[in-house]
N, C-alpha and C positions, 0 to 999 in steps of 0.2 A: 392489768394495770397499768398506769403510768408513775412510773417510779419518780420522776421528779414531781410528778404535782401532785403526788401521795405525799410526798416530804415535805412541801412546800405547805401543804394544808394542816400537817401533825404540827408542824413548827408556828401554825397559828393557834393551836393551844393555848389555855393560857397558864397551866403550869408545866409547859413545854423545857423553858430556859432552866425553871427553878431544877426540875425534876431530872432533865438527860445528858447527860455526857458523851453519849456513846449509841449509834444505832447501826444495826448488822442488817442485811439484806440478804436472803436467798433467791434468787432466779432459777428455776429448775428449767432445765431447755428440752427437749424430746432428744434423744441421741439417736443416729444412722444405724447403728448396731447394740445388738443386744449385750447386756449387761453380764447374763449366764456364758453366753459361747463367744460372744464377738461378732456372731452371724448379724448381717445386714438387716436392717429395719425397714419396711419402706411407709408406713404410718402405726400408730396406738390407736386401741379406746380406750378411754380415761372413764374412770366412773369414781366422783368422790363422794365421801359419805360427809354431807356436808353440818348435818346437825352434832355427829364426832369430832368432825373439824373446828366447830363451834366450841366446843365441849372443853376442847385442847385448848383451844386459845384460851378460852376462861382461865383455864387452871395454870397456864404458864403465865398469865398476867400480873397473878395473885401471888409470882415470887419475890422474894424481897429486891426490891432494888430497879424494878420493871416496872417502868411510866404507863406504855401503848404494846400492844400486840397485835397487827393486823396479818391477816392471812385469804389469799385469794387461790382456789384451786380450779384449772381450765378442765373443762370435761366436753365430753364427744371424742370423734375423731383428731387425730392431732398427727403432724407429718414432722419429720426430720426438722427442726430448727424452731419448733414455733413453742411459744414458753407454756411452761407447765402448771406451777405452782410459784407463788410469790408468798414469800414471811418475811415480815419488817417485824424488828425488836428493836423497841428504844427505852435505855436506862440507864442508870447512874455512872456504871462503871464494870469495864470489863471483864473482872470478874464473875460479874452478875449475867450481864448481858452476854458475852460466847455459850456458855455453858445453856442457857435458855433457847437461844436458835439452835445450836446444836441436838440438845434432847427433843424440842417439840419438834426438828423436821423429823426424825427418825422415827418419831412415833404418829404421826401423820403419815407417814410412807408405809408402816407397818398397821397401822389401824383404819387407815380410812382412807386411801385410797386403794381401789383394782384397776390395774393397768392389762391389759391383753395387746401381744404385740403380732404386728403383721410382717408377714416377710415379702 
């Protein structure tokens, strides 16, 4: 995802200026170390469940104050430093936007992404 281009396109939506006071972005990156034990990671295999991600995206887009939720999950063999997951949440005020980004991220990671680390 090209974040600059995606934000520019989002701002062109007819209701954007009327409904959005905050945009939060998550850009998950492949780490060079394992979260489990800190050991080195040379690559990871990622398999996102795109249907589940879309269902979660739709669910969270219906939350109060949320204007738009965009998600892009990468797949295949990825190297440290590669982009892994993008989430954009646009909404009215931070009290609505911040928890949606945090909850959606946690649920996508728990329910819709399988990662296998290679050392």
